[in-house]
C-alpha positions in Angstrom: 0.0 0.2 -0.1 1.2 3.5 -1.2 0.7 6.0 0.9 1.6 10.2 0.1 2.4 12.0 3.1 3.6 15.8 1.4 5.2 18.5 3.4 7.4 15.3 4.9 10.1 17.7 5.6 7.8 19.7 8.4 7.4 18.7 11.9 3.8 17.2 11.8 4.8 15.8 8.0 8.2 14.2 9.5 6.6 12.4 12.5 3.8 10.9 10.3 6.5 9.6 7.8 8.5 7.9 10.5 5.0 6.5 12.0 3.5 4.8 8.7 7.0 3.1 8.4 7.6 2.3 11.9 3.7 0.5 11.8 2.8 -0.1 8.3 5.5 -2.7 7.3 4.3 -3.6 4.1 3.3 -0.3 3.1 5.7 2.4 1.0 5.7 6.4 1.7 5.8 8.9 -1.0 7.2 12.4 0.6 6.4 15.7 -1.5 8.4 18.7 0.3 9.3 21.9 -2.1 11.9 23.1 1.5 11.3 26.6 1.3 13.7 28.7 3.6 10.8 30.0 6.3 12.7 28.4 9.2 15.7 26.8 8.8 16.1 24.5 5.4 19.3 22.9 7.2 16.6 21.3 10.1 14.2 20.1 7.4 17.0 18.6 5.7 17.7 16.6 8.7 14.8 15.5 9.0 14.7 13.7 5.2 18.5 12.9 6.3 16.5 10.8 9.2 13.5 9.5 6.5 15.8 8.4 3.8 17.7 5.5 6.0 14.6 3.8 5.4 14.5 2.1 2.0 10.5 2.0 1.9 10.6 5.8 2.1 11.0 7.8 -1.4 11.3 11.7 -1.4 10.8 13.8 -4.0 11.0 17.7 -4.1 8.0 19.0 -5.2 6.2 22.2 -5.2 2.6 21.6 -5.1 1.8 24.9 -7.2 3.1 23.1 -10.1 0.4 20.3 -11.2 2.3 18.4 -13.6 4.9 17.8 -11.3 2.1 16.3 -8.9 0.4 13.8 -11.8 4.1 12.5 -12.2 4.1 11.0 -9.0 0.1 10.1 -9.0 0.8 8.2 -12.2 4.4 7.1 -11.2 2.6 5.7 -8.0 -1.3 3.9 -7.1 -1.8 6.1 -4.4 -3.9 4.7 -1.9 -4.0 7.3 0.8 -3.1 10.8 1.1 -1.9 12.9 4.1 -1.9 16.8 2.9 0.1 18.5 5.9 2.0 20.9 3.4 1.3 24.2 3.5 3.0 28.0 4.3 2.5 28.8 7.8 3.2 31.1 10.1 0.1 33.8 11.0 2.5 36.9 11.1 4.3 35.8 7.8 1.0 36.4 6.0 1.9 39.9 6.2 4.8 39.8 4.6 4.2 37.5 1.8 0.4 36.9 1.3 1.3 35.7 -2.5 2.9 32.1 -0.5 -0.2 31.7 1.1 -2.3 31.7 -2.1 0.5 29.1 -4.4 0.8 27.2 -1.0 -2.2 27.4 1.0 -4.3 27.3 -1.9 -3.3 26.5 -5.3 -1.3 23.4 -3.5 -4.2 22.3 -2.3 -6.7 22.7 -4.7 -3.9 20.7 -7.0 -3.7 18.1 -4.6 -7.4 17.0 -3.7 -8.1 17.5 -7.4 -5.2 14.8 -8.2 -6.3 12.6 -5.0 -10.0 12.5 -6.9 -8.8 11.8 -10.1 -7.1 8.9 -9.2 -9.6 7.8 -6.5 -7.4 7.8 -3.6 -9.7 6.8 -1.0 -8.8 8.7 1.8 -7.5 12.3 1.9 -6.8 13.5 6.0 -5.6 17.7 5.7 -3.9 20.2 7.8 -6.5 22.8 8.8 -5.8 25.3 11.9 -7.7 26.6 15.0 -7.0 29.8 13.9 -9.6 29.3 11.4 -12.0 30.3 14.4 -11.0 33.9 15.3 -11.6 35.4 18.3 -13.7 33.7 20.4 -15.3 34.6 24.2 -16.8 31.0 25.1 -14.5 28.6 25.5 -13.3 25.5 25.0 -14.2 26.1 20.9 -16.5 23.1 19.7 -16.5 22.3 16.0 -19.7 23.4 15.2 -18.8 26.7 16.1 -18.6 29.6 13.5 -15.3 30.5 12.2 -14.2 33.7 11.5 -10.9 34.0 10.4 -8.6 37.1 11.1 -5.5 36.7 9.0 -4.3 35.2 5.6 -2.9 32.4 7.0 -6.2 31.0 8.6 -8.3 32.4 5.3 -6.6 30.0 3.9 -7.7 26.9 5.6 -11.0 27.5 5.8 -10.7 27.7 2.1 -8.9 23.8 2.5 -12.2 23.3 4.6 -14.6 24.8 1.8 -12.9 22.9 -1.2 -12.6 19.9 0.7 -16.0 19.5 1.5 -17.1 21.1 -2.1 -15.3 18.1 -3.4 -16.5 15.3 -0.3 -19.9 15.8 -2.2 -19.2 14.7 -5.2 -16.7 11.8 -5.5 -16.9 8.7 -3.2 -13.0 9.4 -1.6 -13.4 9.9 2.8 -12.4 13.3 3.5 -10.7 13.9 6.9 -9.9 17.9 7.7 -8.0 18.2 11.3 -8.1 22.2 12.7 -4.6 21.4 14.4 -4.0 23.0 18.2 -0.2 24.4 18.8 1.3 21.4 18.4 4.8 20.9 20.1 7.6 17.9 20.8 10.6 16.4 19.2 12.3 18.1 15.8 9.1 20.9 16.3 9.4 24.3 14.2 11.8 26.2 15.6 9.9 29.4 15.1 7.0 27.9 17.6 7.3 29.3 21.2 9.4 26.4 23.4 12.2 26.0 20.5 12.8 30.0 19.6 12.7 31.0 23.5 15.7 28.0 24.1 17.0 29.0 21.1 17.1 32.8 23.1 18.9 31.3 26.2 21.5 28.9 24.3 22.2 32.3 22.5 21.9 35.2 25.0 19.7 37.1 22.7 16.6 38.8 24.3 13.8 37.1 24.0 10.3 39.0 22.4 7.7 38.3 24.5 4.7 39.2 23.0 0.8 40.1 24.9 2.9 40.3 28.0 3.0 37.0 27.9 -0.7 37.0 29.4 -2.1 35.5 25.9 -3.6 31.7 26.5 -2.6 28.4 24.1 -3.4 25.0 23.8 -0.6 23.0 23.7 -1.0 19.8 21.7 1.7 16.6 21.8 3.2 15.1 18.9 3.0 11.8 20.0 -1.4 12.2 20.5 -1.0 13.4 17.1 0.4 10.9 15.6 -1.9 8.2 17.2 -4.9 9.9 16.4 -3.9 9.9 12.6 -2.5 6.2 12.7 -6.1 5.9 14.1 -7.9 7.3 11.1 -5.2 5.8 8.5 -6.9 2.6 9.8 -10.0 3.7 10.8 -13.0 2.2 8.2 -14.5 5.7 7.4 -18.4 6.4 7.3 -19.2 10.1 6.2 -17.1 11.3 3.0 -16.6 14.7 4.7 -15.6 15.5 8.7 -14.0 17.6 10.5 -12.0 17.3 14.1 -9.9 19.2 16.6 -6.6 18.2 17.6 -6.0 19.7 20.7 -5.1 18.7 24.3 -8.2 20.3 25.7 -5.9 21.7 28.6 -4.6 25.4 27.4 -1.8 27.3 29.4 -1.0 31.0 30.0 2.1 31.5 28.4 3.2 33.2 31.4 3.1 30.5 33.2 4.3 28.3 31.1 7.7 30.5 30.8 7.8 30.2 34.7 7.8 26.2 34.7 10.5 26.2 31.6 13.1 28.4 33.4 12.9 25.8 36.1 14.5 23.5 33.7 17.4 26.7 32.3 20.8 27.0 33.9 21.0 29.9 31.5 18.4 32.8 32.9 17.1 34.9 29.6 16.4 38.6 29.3 12.3 38.8 28.2 11.0 41.7 27.0 7.2 42.1 27.1 5.8 43.9 24.5 2.2 44.5 22.7 -1.1 43.0 21.3 0.0 41.2 18.2 -3.2 42.1 16.2 -2.9 39.5 13.3 -2.6 36.6 15.8 -5.6 35.5 17.9 -5.4 35.7 21.7 -6.4 32.3 23.3 -6.9 29.0 22.3 -8.4 26.3 24.0 -10.5 24.0 21.8 -13.2 20.7 22.9 -11.8 17.3 22.0 -14.1 15.6 22.8 -14.8 14.6 19.4 -11.8 13.0 18.1 -12.1 11.4 21.5 -14.8 9.6 21.2 -14.6 8.8 17.7 -11.1 6.9 18.4 -11.6 6.1 21.6 -9.1 8.0 22.9 -8.8 8.6 26.6 -6.9 11.7 27.8 -4.0 13.9 25.9 -0.3 14.7 27.2 0.1 17.4 29.5 2.7 20.1 28.4 3.6 20.9 32.1 4.5 16.9 32.2 6.4 17.2 29.0 8.7 20.2 30.1 11.7 18.6 31.1 12.0 15.6 28.3 11.5 18.4 25.6 13.9 20.7 27.1 16.6 17.6 27.7 16.3 16.6 24.1 17.3 19.8 22.9 20.4 20.2 24.8 21.4 16.8 23.7 21.0 17.1 20.0 22.5 20.9 19.9 19.3 21.7 18.0 20.1 25.3 18.5 22.9 24.6 16.3 20.8 23.2 13.2 18.3 25.6 12.8 20.6 28.8 12.0 
């Protein structure tokens, strides 16, 4: 059986490929990524290097906006399932380079889902985002909540969901959208909070903390994400289209998280608190009861209990050196 994973050089994509190869001995994984320079290319290539150690993994450097290149992949391999995780990441970056979000998140998504339908892919799992909800007052947020994106990134993710729903109405392909809430863990994105903070510590630089540290995030461990995706890959899907929150339902204020992290950090870091970033939502807190019930999942990891392991791994692997 052949699985196609887009964004395989990214954080979640890397772990998904690794997990499929480990748990499906007779399956092959075809990985696509354009390895852009949004964050360290060296870091992305290190992930690919580790995946290539498995002979059942084949990597192709492809930009999903180039449909003719993707067609070659679908013609070469009979794809059973697609896990589409490729996207231009970053809320703040959408203000600087909005065109990249159109090319990757909209045109790229349209190309990959169109070809999945054309070549009769059985299951299509794609990454959406908690950012589609926008700023809310009533928490936790369920999948039934109306969504109001407040930036180009989240608007592109909402459009992905709309496109996916339309495709599900005209095809037999089972389509599942996953609204990810702040994912963290080993090999995580260096621009995200935990690793950007640790990097500032190592390099003795000032860390600029938005919203004076009062904003709230629903951190979700990558291990929990992988358990969910593995279960969805193996589960017989009844409905043609579904959306799930992927979150811990256990939010934490950033000031509190920093104080917990500093217990495990030898060197002190100078923190400069700055005002509210209007592009980002102030709080994320998702209701995960739907996915827990659907897949019979009992609980999610708590970030406080995972901090020391993450920090120790960062130190051991000297990740700050790879992400320059």
